[in-house]
DOTOR-481220 format. One line per 4 residues: number of its first residue (from 1); for each residue x, y, z of C-alpha. Coordinates in steps of 0.25 Angstrom, whole numbers, plus 5000, padded with zeros to 4 digits. Layout:
DOTOR-481220
NUM = X/Y/Z | ...
END
This chain:
DOTOR-481220
1 = 5087/5013/5168 | 5078/5022/5162 | 5067/5019/5175 | 5078/5019/5184
5 = 5082/5032/5179 | 5066/5037/5180 | 5066/5030/5194 | 5080/5041/5198
9 = 5073/5051/5191 | 5060/5051/5201 | 5067/5046/5214 | 5076/5061/5213
13 = 5067/5069/5210 | 5058/5064/5222 | 5072/5063/5229 | 5072/5079/5229
17 = 5057/5080/5232 | 5060/5072/5243 | 5070/5077/5250 | 5069/5093/5246
21 = 5055/5090/5252 | 5059/5082/5265 | 5071/5094/5266 | 5061/5106/5267
25 = 5057/5107/5278 | 5068/5105/5283 | 5073/5124/5283 | 5061/5124/5293
29 = 5058/5112/5302 | 5062/5120/5314 | 5054/5135/5310 | 5042/5124/5308
33 = 5045/5120/5319 | 5043/5133/5328 | 5029/5136/5322 | 5023/5124/5328
37 = 5023/5130/5341 | 5032/5141/5352 | 5045/5133/5353 | 5059/5137/5358
41 = 5070/5137/5347 | 5076/5124/5356 | 5064/5116/5354 | 5064/5119/5340
45 = 5078/5115/5338 | 5077/5103/5345 | 5065/5097/5338 | 5067/5102/5323
49 = 5080/5093/5326 | 5070/5082/5330 | 5060/5085/5321 | 5073/5084/5311
53 = 5077/5072/5316 | 5066/5065/5315 | 5061/5059/5302 | 5077/5055/5303
57 = 5074/5045/5313 | 5059/5039/5307 | 5069/5040/5294 | 5080/5032/5300
61 = 5070/5019/5305 | 5061/5018/5292 | 5071/5019/5282 | 5078/5004/5283
65 = 5063/5001/5284 | 5057/5010/5271 | 5068/5002/5263 | 5066/4990/5265
69 = 5050/4993/5262 | 5057/4998/5249 | 5066/4987/5246 | 5052/4975/5248
73 = 5041/4987/5243 | 5048/4994/5232 | 5056/5009/5233 | 5045/5019/5227
77 = 5033/5015/5236 | 5041/5017/5247 | 5046/5030/5240 | 5031/5033/5240
81 = 5028/5032/5253 | 5040/5039/5257 | 5036/5052/5250 | 5022/5051/5255
85 = 5025/5050/5268 | 5036/5059/5267 | 5026/5069/5262 | 5014/5066/5272
89 = 5025/5071/5282 | 5032/5083/5279 | 5013/5087/5275 | 5008/5084/5288
93 = 5021/5092/5295 | 5014/5105/5291 | 5004/5105/5298 | 5010/5099/5313
97 = 5006/5107/5327 | 5019/5103/5335 | 5033/5099/5334 | 5029/5083/5340
101 = 5021/5081/5326 | 5031/5087/5318 | 5040/5078/5323 | 5033/5065/5324
105 = 5029/5071/5306 | 5044/5071/5304 | 5045/5056/5310 | 5036/5051/5302
109 = 5043/5058/5290 | 5054/5050/5294 | 5047/5037/5295 | 5045/5040/5277
113 = 5056/5045/5274 | 5062/5037/5266 | 5061/5040/5252 | 5075/5046/5250
117 = 5082/5031/5251 | 5072/5023/5247 | 5073/5032/5233 | 5087/5031/5234
121 = 5086/5015/5238 | 5077/5013/5225 | 5087/5019/5216 | 5098/5011/5222
125 = 5091/4999/5219 | 5088/5002/5203 | 5102/5008/5202 | 5116/5000/5197
129 = 5124/4997/5208 | 5133/5004/5197 | 5128/5017/5195 | 5120/5017/5211
133 = 5131/5027/5217 | 5127/5039/5204 | 5114/5037/5208 | 5109/5037/5221
137 = 5120/5052/5222 | 5111/5056/5209 | 5098/5053/5217 | 5103/5060/5229
141 = 5107/5073/5222 | 5091/5072/5223 | 5089/5071/5238 | 5099/5079/5240
145 = 5095/5090/5232 | 5082/5089/5238 | 5088/5091/5253 | 5095/5101/5245
149 = 5085/5110/5241 | 5073/5106/5249 | 5077/5116/5263 | 5077/5127/5253
153 = 5062/5124/5247 | 5058/5122/5262 | 5063/5135/5266 | 5057/5143/5255
157 = 5045/5135/5255 | 5043/5138/5271 | 5046/5152/5269 | 5035/5152/5256
161 = 5024/5146/5263 | 5026/5140/5277 | 5031/5128/5283 | 5016/5120/5281
165 = 5016/5123/5266 | 5031/5119/5265 | 5027/5104/5274 | 5014/5103/5262
169 = 5022/5105/5250 | 5035/5098/5255 | 5023/5085/5257 | 5019/5089/5243
173 = 5033/5088/5236 | 5036/5073/5243 | 5021/5070/5239 | 5027/5072/5222
177 = 5039/5067/5225 | 5031/5052/5228 | 5021/5055/5217 | 5034/5057/5209
181 = 5039/5043/5216 | 5027/5035/5213 | 5024/5040/5197 | 5040/5039/5192
185 = 5048/5028/5200 | 5046/5016/5194 | 5050/5004/5204 | 5051/4989/5200
189 = 5041/4980/5205 | 5048/4977/5218 | 5049/4960/5219 | 5045/4956/5233
193 = 5059/4948/5238 | 5054/4937/5248 | 5056/4936/5261 | 5072/4936/5266
197 = 5078/4935/5278 | 5090/4938/5271 | 5084/4952/5268 | 5077/4954/5281
201 = 5077/4967/5289 | 5088/4960/5300 | 5097/4953/5289 | 5098/4968/5282
205 = 5100/4976/5293 | 5111/4965/5300 | 5118/4966/5284 | 5119/4979/5286
209 = 5128/4977/5298 | 5137/4967/5294 | 5139/4974/5282 | 5151/4982/5284
213 = 5149/4993/5271 | 5133/4993/5271 | 5135/4997/5287 | 5142/5008/5287
217 = 5139/5012/5272 | 5125/5015/5282 | 5137/5020/5293 | 5142/5028/5286
221 = 5129/5035/5281 | 5125/5039/5292 | 5137/5046/5298 | 5135/5055/5284
225 = 5121/5058/5288 | 5129/5062/5301 | 5137/5069/5295 | 5130/5077/5286
229 = 5118/5080/5295 | 5125/5085/5308 | 5128/5099/5302 | 5117/5101/5296
233 = 5108/5106/5308 | 5121/5116/5313 | 5126/5120/5298 | 5117/5136/5299
237 = 5122/5136/5312 | 5138/5133/5305 | 5137/5143/5296 | 5131/5154/5305
241 = 5143/5151/5312 | 5151/5153/5298 | 5142/5168/5293 | 5137/5179/5297
245 = 5126/5181/5289 | 5112/5179/5292 | 5108/5170/5281 | 5113/5159/5289
249 = 5102/5152/5285 | 5103/5152/5270 | 5117/5151/5272 | 5116/5137/5280
253 = 5108/5133/5267 | 5116/5133/5258 | 5130/5127/5266 | 5117/5117/5269
257 = 5115/5113/5256 | 5131/5115/5247 | 5132/5100/5254 | 5118/5098/5247
261 = 5124/5103/5235 | 5137/5095/5235 | 5126/5082/5237 | 5119/5085/5224
265 = 5131/5090/5216 | 5141/5075/5220 | 5132/5066/5224 | 5130/5059/5209
269 = 5146/5062/5207 | 5151/5054/5221 | 5138/5043/5218 | 5145/5042/5204
273 = 5157/5039/5209 | 5155/5030/5217 | 5148/5021/5209 | 5161/5023/5201
277 = 5172/5020/5211 | 5165/5014/5222 | 5157/5019/5233 | 5166/5017/5244
281 = 5176/5025/5239 | 5169/5035/5235 | 5161/5036/5248 | 5175/5035/5257
285 = 5179/5047/5249 | 5168/5057/5251 | 5167/5053/5265 | 5182/5060/5268
289 = 5177/5071/5259 | 5167/5072/5267 | 5175/5075/5278 | 5184/5083/5273
293 = 5174/5093/5268 | 5167/5090/5283 | 5178/5095/5292 | 5180/5108/5285
297 = 5169/5111/5286 | 5171/5113/5305 | 5184/5124/5300 | 5176/5133/5291
301 = 5174/5149/5291 | 5168/5151/5282 | 5153/5147/5276 | 5158/5148/5263
305 = 5169/5137/5267 | 5157/5129/5274 | 5149/5128/5261 | 5158/5124/5253
309 = 5162/5111/5261 | 5150/5109/5262 | 5146/5109/5247 | 5159/5100/5249
313 = 5154/5091/5260 | 5142/5090/5251 | 5148/5085/5239 | 5154/5074/5245
317 = 5144/5070/5255 | 5135/5068/5244 | 5140/5058/5238 | 5140/5049/5253
321 = 5123/5045/5250 | 5123/5038/5235 | 5135/5032/5239 | 5132/5024/5253
325 = 5119/5022/5246 | 5125/5017/5236 | 5135/5010/5244 | 5123/5002/5252
329 = 5116/4999/5234 | 5128/4991/5234 | 5130/4984/5245 | 5114/4982/5249
333 = 5105/4970/5242 | 5094/4975/5235 | 5083/4966/5243 | 5086/4975/5254
337 = 5092/4990/5247 | 5080/4998/5251 | 5083/4992/5266 | 5098/4995/5267
341 = 5096/5010/5259 | 5087/5011/5270 | 5098/5008/5284 | 5106/5017/5275
345 = 5096/5028/5276 | 5094/5024/5289 | 5107/5026/5295 | 5108/5040/5286
349 = 5096/5046/5292 | 5103/5042/5307 | 5113/5049/5302 | 5103/5063/5298
353 = 5098/5058/5314 | 5113/5059/5321 | 5118/5071/5312 | 5112/5081/5321
357 = 5113/5078/5333 | 5128/5075/5329 | 5130/5088/5325 | 5121/5096/5335
361 = 5128/5088/5346 | 5145/5088/5343 | 5140/5105/5338 | 5135/5106/5352
365 = 5147/5099/5360 | 5156/5106/5349 | 5155/5115/5337 | 5148/5114/5324
369 = 5162/5113/5318 | 5163/5099/5328 | 5153/5094/5319 | 5161/5095/5305
373 = 5171/5088/5312 | 5162/5075/5318 | 5155/5075/5305 | 5170/5074/5298
377 = 5173/5063/5307 | 5160/5056/5304 | 5163/5057/5288 | 5178/5050/5293
381 = 5174/5039/5300 | 5165/5035/5289 | 5176/5036/5276 | 5183/5026/5285
385 = 5171/5017/5288 | 5170/5016/5272 | 5187/5017/5272 | 5189/5003/5279
389 = 5176/4997/5275 | 5182/4996/5260 | 5192/4989/5264 | 5184/4978/5270
393 = 5178/4967/5266 | 5166/4969/5255 | 5152/4962/5262 | 5140/4961/5255
397 = 5127/4963/5260 | 5120/4952/5253 | 5129/4940/5258 | 5128/4947/5273
401 = 5110/4946/5270 | 5113/4931/5265 | 5120/4926/5276 | 5116/4933/5288
405 = 5104/4924/5285
END
């Protein structure tokens, strides 16, 4: 019990550091590209989008692999490898000579971007099922908090010391997180299981695609991320339409942060509630509440209205990741829990990739408010999926794995 709490505290701190560090470079991504040559604005915008998405592309492919390795050799070594891998990638970004090198390093960073899902799987594995929602909700507060403050810290450091030194400081911060993991986390020795066809990669994938709840929870994870990311690149532009002030960047940052603030305030609450009354039930409540707070964002006439709705959306959306993660924790056999968490993370990264693309296409064809309507439709679709699955007979992953061999 004491060891579990100690590990949780260390992982919480490390999650905050890694999430903050990984997002520190976001505010000046396009500005840094501009320093690498004499480019047109359209060229910079194109490469900013590609470089932003590059990490998610390779992370999408690698997440299940890291999960499977974690199940076999332990989570602590993988978290350390991920931290040092990301630190080296970011350190080298400060010395690139052209845009192509920057892009390649972002791809490389994606290969080792598995720390947060691996840490969630580690905590989940060593947490009793009856408190998994509360624990994962609390853990999410660390990563969301880092994501919230990272861009602010990164922007301030870049203004003070320049882009290159910001990459160096960011790399040092992530290396410190790795050292905290090395010294502070105590993982029980992993017992090497005998090779079994039951837990082969092929059989695990087959079981996921034939288990109604698991597959649809992962699809819902993609829909959630599409919904979250589709508006992000357009938010500053939407804010500029709602205010006449010149401080658009600051106000856009505050509006963006309102969602993260809502996440932090209520993630633990939703996790705790779902432990008590049921994950599927809370998930349906949260998804329909998301619809109710997203669609009015298309109808606002003043910036303060948008800020309030973004805060309310953040409050309900903050429960989605811990609740879906706890659902997978409940359903997945302990032998392949990391791998199944990895597949779920891949579905999240897929949403991170598709979201900005969908938002750009819809806003280009119609308008920015249309993005809120389409996002609301996605969350409503997710609500219907969970609602109808609840009424269907329960399936057991272990039975599917055994019967398919």
